[in-house]
N, CA, C and O atoms as a DFTB+ gen file, in Angstrom:
460 C
 N C O
     1  1      23.498      25.438     -16.043
     2  2      24.117      24.733     -17.275
     3  2      24.166      23.310     -16.820
     4  3      24.318      22.447     -17.684
     5  1      24.049      22.937     -15.473
     6  2      24.433      21.534     -15.038
     7  2      22.832      20.787     -14.918
     8  3      22.478      20.132     -13.938
     9  1      22.139      20.998     -15.904
    10  2      20.778      20.350     -15.683
    11  2      20.823      18.795     -15.778
    12  3      20.063      18.067     -15.140
    13  1      21.740      18.377     -16.594
    14  2      21.907      16.738     -16.746
    15  2      20.884      16.302     -17.559
    16  3      20.680      15.088     -17.525
    17  1      20.124      17.027     -18.345
    18  2      19.208      16.513     -19.131
    19  2      19.010      17.336     -20.479
    20  3      18.969      18.566     -20.471
    21  1      18.908      16.684     -21.472
    22  2      18.453      17.446     -22.722
    23  2      17.502      16.717     -23.254
    24  3      17.498      15.489     -23.161
    25  1      16.490      17.473     -23.938
    26  2      15.311      16.850     -24.657
    27  2      15.615      16.467     -26.145
    28  3      16.026      17.348     -26.900
    29  1      15.471      15.467     -26.499
    30  2      15.730      15.098     -28.160
    31  2      14.134      15.577     -28.630
    32  3      13.203      15.989     -27.938
    33  1      14.236      15.353     -30.029
    34  2      12.938      15.779     -30.943
    35  2      11.807      15.085     -30.586
    36  3      10.709      15.637     -30.666
    37  1      11.934      13.800     -30.150
    38  2      10.903      12.932     -30.068
    39  2      10.488      13.178     -28.650
    40  3       9.767      12.229     -28.341
    41  1      10.593      13.922     -27.748
    42  2      10.078      14.161     -26.678
    43  2      10.953      13.365     -25.345
    44  3      10.901      13.785     -24.189
    45  1      11.683      12.249     -25.737
    46  2      12.465      11.572     -24.694
    47  2      13.718      12.356     -24.373
    48  3      14.053      13.473     -24.769
    49  1      14.351      11.488     -23.539
    50  2      15.801      12.311     -22.986
    51  2      16.696      11.608     -23.852
    52  3      16.631      10.412     -24.135
    53  1      17.655      12.560     -24.305
    54  2      18.788      12.059     -25.165
    55  2      20.103      11.570     -24.137
    56  3      20.912      10.662     -24.331
    57  1      20.015      12.356     -23.181
    58  2      21.175      11.807     -22.220
    59  2      20.745      12.293     -20.799
    60  3      20.076      13.310     -20.616
    61  1      21.166      11.519     -19.877
    62  2      20.982      11.561     -18.502
    63  2      22.238      11.336     -17.625
    64  3      22.885      10.292     -17.714
    65  1      22.572      12.342     -16.771
    66  2      23.821      12.345     -15.876
    67  2      23.678      10.899     -15.068
    68  3      24.499       9.983     -15.043
    69  1      22.536      10.969     -14.491
    70  2      22.640       9.695     -13.545
    71  2      21.741       8.619     -13.907
    72  3      21.135       8.058     -12.993
    73  1      21.581       8.282     -14.988
    74  2      20.942       7.037     -15.404
    75  2      19.537       7.086     -15.316
    76  3      19.098       8.135     -14.844
    77  1      18.598       6.105     -15.694
    78  2      17.331       6.077     -15.719
    79  2      16.783       6.350     -14.476
    80  3      17.432       6.086     -13.464
    81  1      15.462       6.938     -14.399
    82  2      14.701       7.048     -13.099
    83  2      13.981       5.945     -12.573
    84  3      13.538       5.983     -11.425
    85  1      13.810       4.854     -13.403
    86  2      13.194       3.640     -12.992
    87  2      14.055       2.506     -12.715
    88  3      13.633       1.370     -12.501
    89  1      15.436       2.894     -12.729
    90  2      16.288       1.769     -12.491
    91  2      16.145       0.961     -11.297
    92  3      15.832       1.473     -10.222
    93  1      16.364      -0.295     -11.440
    94  2      16.338      -1.256     -10.270
    95  2      17.158      -0.908      -9.053
    96  3      16.868      -1.268      -7.912
    97  1      18.214      -0.175      -9.387
    98  2      19.232       0.214      -8.293
    99  2      18.570       1.219      -7.360
   100  3      18.958       1.262      -6.192
   101  1      17.514       2.104      -7.819
   102  2      17.259       3.322      -7.253
   103  2      16.042       2.759      -6.315
   104  3      15.541       3.491      -5.461
   105  1      15.604       1.440      -6.519
   106  2      14.546       0.850      -5.644
   107  2      14.940       0.456      -4.443
   108  3      16.008      -0.144      -4.320
   109  1      14.157       0.727      -3.398
   110  2      14.785       0.281      -1.953
   111  2      14.153      -1.194      -1.731
   112  3      12.979      -1.410      -2.034
   113  1      14.894      -2.079      -1.250
   114  2      14.383      -3.333      -0.946
   115  2      13.579      -3.349       0.410
   116  3      13.874      -2.866       1.502
   117  1      12.502      -4.036       0.010
   118  2      11.281      -4.031       1.396
   119  2      11.819      -5.263       2.099
   120  3      12.185      -6.252       1.463
   121  1      11.864      -5.182       3.509
   122  2      12.159      -6.064       4.407
   123  2      10.751      -6.739       4.493
   124  3       9.754      -6.047       4.701
   125  1      10.679      -8.012       4.343
   126  2       9.443      -8.701       4.649
   127  2       9.408      -9.132       6.213
   128  3      10.223      -9.959       6.621
   129  1       8.488      -8.579       7.042
   130  2       8.757      -9.084       8.374
   131  2       7.507     -10.156       8.791
   132  3       6.456     -10.139       8.150
   133  1       7.680     -10.915       9.712
   134  2       6.603     -12.146       9.858
   135  2       5.401     -11.237      10.460
   136  3       5.618     -10.154      11.002
   137  1       4.008     -11.842      10.290
   138  2       2.919     -11.196      10.759
   139  2       2.879     -10.415      12.082
   140  3       2.522      -9.265      12.338
   141  1       3.538     -11.779      13.114
   142  2       3.657     -11.002      14.623
   143  2       4.440      -9.829      14.830
   144  3       4.260      -9.130      15.827
   145  1       5.409      -9.524      13.851
   146  2       6.280      -8.339      14.254
   147  2       5.755      -7.071      13.639
   148  3       6.353      -6.003      13.772
   149  1       4.649      -7.194      12.974
   150  2       4.056      -5.950      12.217
   151  2       3.051      -5.300      13.092
   152  3       2.234      -6.073      13.593
   153  1       2.932      -3.988      13.394
   154  2       2.027      -3.318      14.016
   155  2       0.991      -2.546      13.036
   156  3       1.197      -1.420      12.584
   157  1      -0.012      -3.236      12.816
   158  2      -1.079      -2.675      11.818
   159  2      -2.298      -1.752      12.420
   160  3      -2.824      -1.993      13.507
   161  1      -2.569      -0.971      11.807
   162  2      -3.714       0.008      12.248
   163  2      -4.748      -0.165      11.105
   164  3      -4.600      -0.116       9.884
   165  1      -5.931      -0.402      11.940
   166  2      -7.129      -0.319      11.122
   167  2      -7.954       0.933      11.311
   168  3      -8.178       1.408      12.424
   169  1      -8.387       1.432      10.208
   170  2      -9.001       2.946      10.506
   171  2     -10.152       3.026       9.373
   172  3      -9.792       2.598       8.277
   173  1     -11.172       3.395       9.441
   174  2     -12.316       4.030       8.683
   175  2     -12.243       5.417       8.475
   176  3     -12.322       6.230       9.396
   177  1     -12.063       5.774       7.040
   178  2     -12.119       7.254       6.735
   179  2     -12.735       7.487       5.613
   180  3     -12.849       6.580       4.788
   181  1     -13.278       8.836       5.365
   182  2     -13.953       9.337       4.382
   183  2     -13.082      10.582       3.632
   184  3     -13.508      11.036       2.570
   185  1     -11.943      11.065       4.191
   186  2     -11.217      12.051       3.632
   187  2     -10.860      11.806       2.252
   188  3     -10.353      10.713       1.998
   189  1     -11.053      12.702       1.249
   190  2     -10.575      12.707       0.035
   191  2     -11.370      11.630      -0.978
   192  3     -10.997      11.305      -2.106
   193  1     -12.535      11.177      -0.286
   194  2     -13.209      10.228      -1.180
   195  2     -14.690      10.216      -1.441
   196  3     -15.502       9.294      -1.522
   197  1     -14.802      11.678      -1.560
   198  2     -16.213      12.233      -1.902
   199  2     -17.332      11.534      -0.990
   200  3     -18.333      11.041      -1.509
   201  1     -17.186      11.522      -0.054
   202  2     -18.068      10.882       1.236
   203  2     -18.181       9.616       1.374
   204  3     -18.947       9.159       2.222
   205  1     -17.434       8.814       0.562
   206  2     -17.500       7.313       0.440
   207  2     -16.747       6.726       1.742
   208  3     -15.641       7.229       1.936
   209  1     -17.151       5.777       2.633
   210  2     -16.377       5.264       3.472
   211  2     -15.337       4.250       3.154
   212  3     -15.699       3.368       2.376
   213  1     -14.250       4.206       3.552
   214  2     -13.110       3.202       3.062
   215  2     -12.349       2.904       4.425
   216  3     -12.004       3.780       5.218
   217  1     -12.155       1.644       4.570
   218  2     -11.294       0.990       5.676
   219  2     -10.065       1.009       5.308
   220  3      -9.777       0.422       4.264
   221  1      -9.183       1.587       5.960
   222  2      -7.586       1.777       5.576
   223  2      -6.697       0.686       6.413
   224  3      -6.818       0.790       7.634
   225  1      -5.964      -0.177       6.019
   226  2      -5.007      -0.661       7.017
   227  2      -3.709      -0.225       6.566
   228  3      -3.369      -0.229       5.383
   229  1      -2.918       0.187       7.628
   230  2      -1.417       0.752       7.469
   231  2      -0.675      -0.065       8.298
   232  3      -1.117      -0.893       9.094
   233  1       0.589       0.240       8.045
   234  2       1.812      -0.406       9.076
   235  2       2.491      -1.548       8.420
   236  3       3.392      -2.138       9.016
   237  1       2.113      -1.901       7.221
   238  2       2.652      -3.115       6.783
   239  2       4.225      -2.998       6.111
   240  3       4.681      -2.067       5.447
   241  1       4.790      -4.084       6.458
   242  2       6.297      -4.299       6.068
   243  2       6.209      -5.502       5.133
   244  3       6.626      -6.511       5.701
   245  1       5.882      -5.677       4.128
   246  2       5.534      -6.699       3.312
   247  2       5.896      -6.267       1.842
   248  3       5.821      -5.095       1.475
   249  1       6.252      -7.189       1.118
   250  2       6.351      -7.183      -0.172
   251  2       5.080      -7.029      -1.069
   252  3       4.111      -7.684      -0.684
   253  1       4.932      -6.361      -2.073
   254  2       3.633      -6.262      -2.959
   255  2       2.834      -7.409      -3.158
   256  3       1.614      -7.408      -2.993
   257  1       3.598      -8.536      -3.562
   258  2       2.862      -9.901      -3.760
   259  2       2.290     -10.240      -2.582
   260  3       1.192     -10.748      -2.810
   261  1       2.578     -10.181      -1.214
   262  2       1.977     -10.660      -0.228
   263  2       0.735      -9.739       0.331
   264  3      -0.230     -10.115       0.997
   265  1       1.082      -8.291      -0.184
   266  2      -0.140      -7.310       0.037
   267  2      -1.297      -7.805      -0.919
   268  3      -2.444      -7.893      -0.482
   269  1      -1.027      -8.091      -2.074
   270  2      -1.959      -8.339      -3.134
   271  2      -2.662      -9.816      -2.601
   272  3      -3.870      -9.920      -2.817
   273  1      -2.100     -10.752      -2.042
   274  2      -2.638     -12.193      -1.572
   275  2      -3.706     -11.743      -0.373
   276  3      -4.898     -12.051      -0.336
   277  1      -2.949     -10.905       0.634
   278  2      -3.877     -10.403       1.821
   279  2      -5.049      -9.479       1.142
   280  3      -6.180      -9.719       1.565
   281  1      -4.962      -8.720       0.404
   282  2      -6.048      -8.050      -0.271
   283  2      -7.149      -8.841      -0.765
   284  3      -8.347      -8.663      -0.547
   285  1      -6.580      -9.759      -1.476
   286  2      -7.694     -10.922      -1.920
   287  2      -8.545     -11.440      -0.992
   288  3      -9.775     -11.406      -1.027
   289  1      -7.724     -12.001      -0.021
   290  2      -8.537     -12.607       1.198
   291  2      -9.640     -11.799       1.866
   292  3     -10.798     -12.116       2.139
   293  1      -8.897     -10.554       2.072
   294  2      -9.602      -9.481       2.860
   295  2     -11.252      -9.023       2.058
   296  3     -12.350      -9.071       2.613
   297  1     -10.994      -8.641       0.782
   298  2     -11.957      -8.602      -0.050
   299  2     -13.041      -9.773      -0.050
   300  3     -14.236      -9.478      -0.067
   301  1     -12.680     -10.917      -0.035
   302  2     -13.488     -12.168       0.154
   303  2     -14.357     -12.158       1.282
   304  3     -15.578     -12.312       1.309
   305  1     -13.382     -11.912       2.405
   306  2     -14.063     -11.790       3.807
   307  2     -15.047     -10.746       3.939
   308  3     -16.022     -10.890       4.677
   309  1     -14.843      -9.685       3.251
   310  2     -15.867      -8.315       3.537
   311  2     -16.839      -8.530       2.570
   312  3     -17.935      -8.139       2.973
   313  1     -16.871      -9.052       1.320
   314  2     -17.594      -9.010       0.277
   315  2     -17.571      -7.715      -0.169
   316  3     -18.642      -7.249      -0.557
   317  1     -16.694      -7.104      -0.198
   318  2     -16.644      -5.692      -1.055
   319  2     -15.163      -5.484      -1.935
   320  3     -14.265      -6.322      -1.859
   321  1     -15.083      -4.546      -2.570
   322  2     -13.834      -4.205      -3.270
   323  2     -12.778      -3.587      -2.665
   324  3     -13.065      -2.992      -1.626
   325  1     -11.668      -3.557      -3.006
   326  2     -10.474      -2.830      -2.422
   327  2      -9.231      -2.722      -3.382
   328  3      -9.265      -3.044      -4.570
   329  1      -8.240      -2.280      -2.789
   330  2      -6.876      -1.877      -3.699
   331  2      -5.829      -1.674      -2.705
   332  3      -6.112      -1.493      -1.521
   333  1      -4.552      -1.696      -3.165
   334  2      -3.217      -1.639      -2.537
   335  2      -3.029      -0.094      -2.994
   336  3      -3.310       0.298      -4.127
   337  1      -2.563       0.654      -2.058
   338  2      -1.909       1.994      -2.548
   339  2      -0.947       2.360      -1.621
   340  3      -1.213       2.409      -0.420
   341  1       0.267       2.650      -2.117
   342  2       1.406       3.150      -1.282
   343  2       1.526       2.194       0.077
   344  3       1.453       2.678       1.206
   345  1       1.661       1.208      -0.100
   346  2       1.934      -0.111       1.048
   347  2       0.745      -0.016       2.057
   348  3       0.882      -0.217       3.263
   349  1      -0.418       0.304       1.460
   350  2      -1.732       0.377       2.451
   351  2      -2.854      -0.411       1.807
   352  3      -3.063      -0.207       0.611
   353  1      -3.456      -1.119       2.335
   354  2      -4.633      -1.756       1.797
   355  2      -5.936      -1.011       2.237
   356  3      -6.193      -0.723       3.406
   357  1      -6.726      -0.734       1.160
   358  2      -7.951       0.053       1.191
   359  2      -9.170      -1.010       1.033
   360  3      -9.103      -1.819       0.108
   361  1     -10.121      -1.023       1.787
   362  2     -11.208      -1.804       1.516
   363  2     -12.382      -0.984       1.516
   364  3     -12.572      -0.185       2.433
   365  1     -13.275      -1.128       0.460
   366  2     -14.559      -0.324       0.444
   367  2     -15.533      -0.598       1.703
   368  3     -15.878      -1.689       2.156
   369  1     -15.845       0.572       2.096
   370  2     -16.896       0.234       2.970
   371  2     -16.297       0.456       4.645
   372  3     -15.129       0.794       4.842
   373  1     -17.247       0.220       5.746
   374  2     -16.720       0.067       7.056
   375  2     -16.864      -1.003       7.535
   376  3     -17.911      -1.357       8.077
   377  1     -15.573      -1.897       7.391
   378  2     -15.261      -3.119       7.943
   379  2     -14.280      -3.287       8.998
   380  3     -13.494      -4.235       9.003
   381  1     -14.312      -2.255      10.024
   382  2     -13.023      -2.261      10.810
   383  2     -12.837      -3.525      11.765
   384  3     -11.764      -4.103      11.939
   385  1     -14.085      -3.869      12.370
   386  2     -14.078      -4.972      13.220
   387  2     -13.921      -6.223      12.618
   388  3     -13.135      -7.031      13.113
   389  1     -14.663      -6.531      11.463
   390  2     -14.332      -7.688      10.939
   391  2     -12.882      -7.905      10.126
   392  3     -12.344      -8.999       9.960
   393  1     -12.408      -6.703       9.689
   394  2     -10.823      -6.960       9.239
   395  2     -10.013      -7.081      10.431
   396  3      -9.094      -7.897      10.359
   397  1     -10.179      -6.348      11.673
   398  2      -9.313      -6.514      12.847
   399  2      -9.317      -8.022      13.303
   400  3      -8.265      -8.642      13.456
   401  1     -10.655      -8.618      13.529
   402  2     -10.777      -9.952      13.708
   403  2      -9.923     -10.926      12.798
   404  3      -9.081     -11.712      13.232
   405  1     -10.262     -10.758      11.490
   406  2      -9.492     -11.554      10.520
   407  2      -7.900     -11.344      10.462
   408  3      -7.124     -12.262      10.196
   409  1      -7.529     -10.099      10.727
   410  2      -5.869     -10.064      10.685
   411  2      -5.459     -10.614      12.093
   412  3      -4.363     -11.153      12.248
   413  1      -6.279     -10.483      13.027
   414  2      -5.633     -11.200      14.513
   415  2      -5.618     -12.719      14.082
   416  3      -4.534     -13.282      14.232
   417  1      -6.614     -13.435      13.592
   418  2      -6.746     -14.593      13.190
   419  2      -5.417     -15.129      12.466
   420  3      -4.904     -16.200      12.792
   421  1      -4.969     -14.410      11.591
   422  2      -3.841     -14.340      10.688
   423  2      -2.622     -14.421      11.390
   424  3      -1.705     -15.110      10.944
   425  1      -2.495     -13.661      12.656
   426  2      -1.214     -13.773      13.242
   427  2      -0.855     -12.263      13.349
   428  3       0.183     -12.039      13.973
   429  1      -1.534     -11.170      12.846
   430  2      -0.872      -9.893      12.879
   431  2      -1.153      -9.354      14.011
   432  3      -2.139      -9.666      14.678
   433  1      -0.286      -8.468      14.342
   434  2      -0.773      -7.250      15.703
   435  2      -1.423      -6.316      15.152
   436  3      -0.813      -5.539      14.417
   437  1      -2.771      -6.166      15.364
   438  2      -3.629      -5.080      14.641
   439  2      -4.374      -4.604      15.742
   440  3      -4.786      -5.334      16.644
   441  1      -4.607      -2.971      15.653
   442  2      -5.525      -2.308      16.528
   443  2      -6.434      -1.439      15.696
   444  3      -6.100      -1.173      14.542
   445  1      -7.551      -0.982      16.198
   446  2      -8.523      -0.069      15.549
   447  2      -7.811       1.383      15.906
   448  3      -7.430       1.718      17.027
   449  1      -7.739       2.007      14.939
   450  2      -7.247       3.400      14.972
   451  2      -8.141       4.405      14.748
   452  3      -8.910       4.140      13.824
   453  1      -8.346       5.681      15.373
   454  2      -9.258       6.712      15.207
   455  2     -10.719       6.260      15.763
   456  3     -10.939       5.228      16.397
   457  1     -11.689       7.269      15.385
   458  2     -12.940       6.935      16.030
   459  2     -13.846       6.099      15.355
   460  3     -14.918       5.799      15.881
């Protein structure tokens, strides 16, 4: 009985017990750490990408705007495409060493992870 939701005729919810799921109150604030306090991992992987190699950088403690700015710089540095997914940066192709050198030059603590 206590489902907390009832569907209206137009497909939306007529009533919610705990408010909107996209409420700003439910979002966690992201603490932006300085680059020298972040431990990043750079790894090339093919898992789940139909055999295409992607270089993934994980371990960021930064806001989405900062990640987008860094992504733009990395894409220009590597000459390839990329995206930000779930607080990780993915760059198309295998660019581990090039990305590692660039991140260290920017002041990040980064390591190559995996084989």
